[in-house]
N, C-alpha and C positions, 0 to 999 in steps of 0.2 A: 702473818708475814705479808708484807705489802709488795705489790708488783712494781718494778721500776717505772718511773714516769718517762714517756718518750719525749725527748727534746728535739727541737728543729735544728738542723745543721747550721753551723755558723755562716756558710756561704749562701744560704737561701736568702732571696730578696723579699722584702715585704711589699704587698700590693700598694700600700699607701706611701711608699717611699718615693719622693719626687726625684725625677731625673735631673742631673746637673745641667745648667743652662749652657748652650753651645757658645763656644768662643768666637767672637766676631772679628777679632783682629789682634795683631801683635801690639802690645802696649808700646807707645812711643813712636809709632808710625802712622802717617795720615791714611785715612781710608781711601779705597779706590774711587769712592764717590767724588771726593775733592780733587783727586788726580785727574779723573775724566773731565770734570768741570774746568779745571785749569787748562787742560789740553785743548778743549773746545774753544775757550776764550782766547787762548794763544793763537790757534789757527784762524779764528775770526779777525783778531788784531792784525795778523800778517796779511790776510786777504784785504783788509781795509787799507793798510799801508801800500800794498801792491797796486790797489785800484786808484788811490789818491796821489801816488807819487808823480805820475805824468801830469796830472792837473796842477799840482803844486809847482812843478817845474815850469809849466806853461804860464802860470800867474806871475812868477818871479821873472821869467825870461821876457815877458811882455813889457816889463818896466825898464829894459836895458836898451841902450843904443847899439850900433854895430860893433863898436870897440868892446863894450861889456859882454856882448854875446860871444865874440871871438876870443876873449881872454879867459873864458871858462868860469866866470864868477856869476853864473846865472842864478844860483840859489841864494845870493845875497841881495838884500833890499837896499843896499847902498846905491845911491844915484837913482832913486825912484823917479822915473820919467814917463809914466804911462800916458799922461795928458799930451805930451809932445808926440808920442807914437800914434795916438789916436788922431791928432790933428793932421799928421803926415798921411795917415791912412785915408782920411776923409778928403784930402786935397789932391792926392796923387792921381794923375791922369783924369782929371775932372770928376773925381769920386766914383771911379768905375767899380771899386770894391763894393759899395753899397748897392750898386745896380746888380752885381752878382748876388748880393744878399737877398734882394727882392726876387730875383729869378729863382733862387733856391727855395724861398718861401712859397712861391707860386708852384714850382714843381712838386715840392714835398707836401705842402699844405693842401693844395687843390687836388693833386694826384692821390694822396692818401685818403682824403675824405670821399672822393668818388669811388676809389677802389674798395674802401670799407663798405660803402653802401651796396656796390655790385656784389661783393663777396657775401654779405649778409643775406641779400635777396636770393642769390644762388643757393646758399646753404639752406635757407628756409624752403626753397622749392624742392631741393633734393630730399629734405626730411619730411615735409608735410604732404607732398603730392605723389601719386602713383602714376607712372606713365611707362610706356614701352621703352626698354633699353636703359632704364634709369641707372642701374648698377654698373652697366658697361660704360655708360657715359661718365659716371663718377670715377670709374677706374681710369679712364683717359685723363681726367682732371688730376688724379693722383700721380699719373705718369709725368705730368708737367712739373711736379715737385722735384722729381729726380733729375731734371735737365738743368744744368747750371745756366745762369743768366748770361754769362760771358759767351757761351756757345751760341746763344740766340742773337747776339749783337750784330753779326754780319748778315744773317738772313733778314733781320729787321731793317738794316740799312738798305739792302737791296730792294725790299718792298717799299720803303719810304722814298727811295730815289725813283721808283716807277711811278708813284703818284705825286711826286714833286713836293714832298714834305721835308726833305733834307735841309738842315740849317734853318729850322723854324722851331717855335715853341712846341708845336704838335709832335715833332719827331721825338721829343723826350717825354711828353705827357702821355701820349696814347699807349706806348708799351707798358707803362706802369699802372694802368687802370684795372688790371686783372692780376690777381695773385692766387695761384692754385692752392697754396697752403692756407691762405685766408678762406677759401671756399670750404676746404676740409674742416678748418677750425670753426667756421660759422655753422656748419651742419651739426657739429658736436654741441655747440652752444644752443642751437635751436632745439635739439632733442632734449636738452637738460632744462631749459628755461621756459619753453612755450608749451603748455599743456593743450592737448587736442580739445578738451572740453571748452576752453576759452574761445577757441576759433569757431567751434560749433555754435556756441551761444551768440557770437557775433553774426554768423550766417543766418541763424534763426531770426535775429532782429532786423535782417534785411541788408546787412553790409555786404558789399561786393568783395571780391578777393583782394583787389588792390587796397581798398579801404581797410580790410581786415589786417593786411600786412602792415600798412603804414600806421594805423592807430593802435594796434595791439601787439603784433609780432615784433615790430622794430623796437618798441619801447621795452618789451620784456627782455629782449636780447641785447640791450644797450651795453652791458659789460663786454659782450663779444665784439660789438662794434668798436668800442674803445680799444680793446686789445689788438684787433686787426689794424686799426688806425695807427697805433703806436708802432707796431712792427713795420708797417709800410712806410710811415713817416721817417723812421730811422733808416730804413733801407734806401729810400729815395734821397734823403739828405746826404748820405755817405756814398751815393752812387757816383762812379767815376768813369767806368768804361763806356757806358752807353752815351753820355754826353761827348766823350772824346771821339767816338765814331761819328756821331750825328752832327756835331756843331763845329763850325770854323769861324763864325763871327764872335768876337770877344764880348760883344754886348749881350749875347744870349747865354754866356757861360754861367753855370752855377758856381758856388763857392769852391767846391772840390776841384773843379777844373781850373778856375782862375788862380787859386793858391798854388796849384801844381805848375802853372805857367810861370808864376813869379819865382817859385823855388828853383825852377830850371835855369833861371837867369842869375841866381845868386853866385855861381862860380865866376861869372864875368863881371858882375856888379854886386859887391857885398852889401850895398845899401839896401838891398831887398830883404835882408834877414829880419830887421825889425818889422817890416810890413807883413811878412809871412807869419811870424810868431804872434804878433798882435791880432792879425786877421784870424788865425787859428783859434785864439782865445775867444774872440767874439762868435766864432762859428759854433762853439759848444753851447752857447746860451739857449737857443731854441730847443735843443734836445732836453736840457734840464727843465725848462719851463713846461714842455709837453709832458714829461713824466711826472713832474710834481703836480701839475693841474689835473691830470687824468688818473692819478694813482688810486683815487677812491673807487673808480669804476673797475679797473682791472684787478685791484686787490679784492673787491667784493666778488668778482667773478671767480677768482681762484679759491677763496674760502668757501663760497657756496658750492662749488664743484667738489670740494673735499668732503662736504657734509652730506652730499646726496648718496 
């Protein structure tokens, strides 16, 4: 008589049985990956349109005369007359607009270059040298970041009037030569870009501190210099309140103040409208040129900082 053979229950699973693959999505529906990509591209497209819309309006409006601007057809290229507007802009009041243009280039270009050099030197000193009260002094510099520039306009005017600098080029140039945020940013760049070993090697070779900074430190921190220059150039080019307080002679006006003066007269004299719009279009060009020509430096600084 044979014993019954034990059989495995039907519900037992075999070890070699493969698990069913997980379901990745519902058939007929796009995956979340494509939905997220479309959402990101759509948001970027809206951001680009929002950014370029005022510029497109400025380009088309600069081709219109006074009647075209007041009729509301600014987005139409019909009646393209940019050359006539430019000639009127150049000849009005003996070409005072281009004098304002040169003033703005002087204030923004010269002021931003000197400010960037001062900020980089100060940030280098805060980072590489040890002296008494360094961190306290740096804290005072950071407090300057919290003070709005409009709050300092009246004290600076009183100081300028005491020394006789009101209504001169210096009354606008001197206050923009130092930027507390630029000093802080330069210290960060100096700590990231300038190794102490390179400075020690230069000192061993006999280079003085000024030569070490000029030949090694400044060249290594050039992305920081370009970044501070761009920030300060944009801030000075768009500066309005300080020249309004300091200047009364129209020959010393920057573009922002000169265009404001023309725009204030448009209610009584509508012929100023084409001058204001065309002048505003030309005023954008230096900012675009500055960012395009220096983008290699500040992009390199941003990417290098992200990899450290």
